[in-house]
Steps between C-alpha positions, in 0.01 A plus 500: 500500500875452502507511878209256525683254276832535682364496856453122545860430404692808620308641795773717653624640169145572382418688820824695468426583135142608579626720782752653261225578249289667769791707634599600147144609418479703823833671431398568141174664610681705764757617241227593252317698768815692590590557137160624379352661810797602708460608860176652622527878515347677796381793283258259336307494827413868445356429155149632435405158360569330833305752714178292508689207655701705751826502303514123464447289197151350505452133568366265236129552435230245422517541123874439496464205735227351281727509195816371666351222717415257214845551350666430833293183546589386147870559562489300823300212350727468197806538721406219737325274248659557157376170362148637481609740227700251294362193324554170672687218338471154644775341294762596247425447132628168372675648196550872553685552173271291281275791402780746433720266296217365285463837327867552428597413145804282497780632284774304340859599582535629142236773555671612821826592329570859420496594133840506334613801312739517209764669716500240777733206443373149526527382860444841659141409581432585869270200528762264365852617592679204340562542127323250284715294266367354177483122493 
């Protein structure tokens, strides 16, 4: 959604940023594959578990395809049209802070001061650094 909002104003920078995100994701996936799986070992081709497929890993079957296809469609739909998943707002609220500030109890400056102790001299209040003088 950030790229959609920035595209009308900064076309070249948005395309550059989106390309950077795609390249970064591809590099990240490649690094994770190398880190967790390593290189393919040729002795795996002689494994007894791969004999039914001729020493190759089997392709995706129908059950796996049936489970992954809806997820792939959902990812593509939400990737290209993210507004469908988020609520629409036609205009900004007129007073965005009205609801939040109406519940806050207003305090007087006296209740905000830290309590004084017998050992602290008058005027060492962190809320009021100037010493008070009697009038």
